[in-house]
C-alpha positions in Angstrom: -23.7 -20.7 -13.8 -21.2 -21.6 -16.5 -17.6 -20.4 -16.5 -18.4 -17.6 -18.9 -20.9 -16.1 -16.4 -18.4 -16.4 -13.6 -15.8 -14.5 -15.6 -18.3 -11.6 -16.2 -19.3 -11.5 -12.6 -15.7 -11.5 -11.5 -14.9 -8.6 -13.8 -17.9 -6.5 -12.6 -17.1 -7.0 -9.0 -13.5 -6.0 -9.5 -14.4 -2.8 -11.2 -16.6 -1.3 -8.5 -15.8 -1.9 -4.9 -16.7 -0.1 -1.8 -16.2 -1.3 1.7 -17.2 0.2 5.1 -14.5 -0.5 7.5 -15.7 0.6 10.8 -16.2 4.4 10.3 -14.4 4.7 7.0 -15.7 4.2 3.4 -12.9 2.7 1.3 -12.5 2.2 -2.4 -9.6 1.3 -4.5 -8.0 4.2 -6.4 -8.6 4.8 -10.2 -5.7 2.8 -11.5 -7.1 1.4 -14.7 -8.8 -1.6 -12.9 -11.6 0.4 -11.4 -14.2 2.0 -13.6 -14.5 5.8 -13.0 -18.3 5.7 -13.2 -21.0 8.1 -12.1 -22.2 5.8 -9.3 -18.7 5.6 -7.7 -18.1 9.3 -8.0 -21.6 10.1 -6.6 -21.2 7.8 -3.6 -17.9 9.4 -2.7 -19.1 13.0 -3.3 -22.1 12.4 -1.0 -20.1 10.6 1.6 -17.7 13.5 1.7 -20.6 16.1 1.9 -22.2 14.2 4.8 -18.9 14.3 6.8 -20.2 11.4 9.0 -17.3 9.0 8.2 -13.8 9.1 6.6 -13.5 8.4 2.9 -10.4 6.8 1.5 -9.2 5.9 -2.1 -6.5 3.3 -1.5 -5.5 -0.3 -2.3 -7.4 -2.8 -0.3 -5.4 -6.0 -0.1 -7.4 -9.3 0.0 -5.5 -10.1 3.2 -6.9 -7.1 4.9 -10.5 -7.8 3.8 -10.2 -11.4 5.0 -8.8 -10.2 8.4 -11.5 -7.6 8.8 -14.3 -10.0 7.7 -13.1 -12.5 10.4 -13.4 -9.7 13.0 -16.8 -8.6 11.6 -15.3 -5.1 11.0 -16.3 -4.7 7.4 -19.5 -4.6 5.4 
């Protein structure tokens, strides 16, 4: 991959993120960096309807992700 492709991949990944942290579905809030797309909205809506785990829209610091990955607590 050239650097141009890496930039596009990085931008895509930053715009749509969902994490399962134990029994919680976490996604960053809509703050201008995250796209308010139908897929994101549908996943959150379905997760809330199922009521099998918590859903949160909050900032997810990289330090938290790294910590949770090291403990195998995020997917």
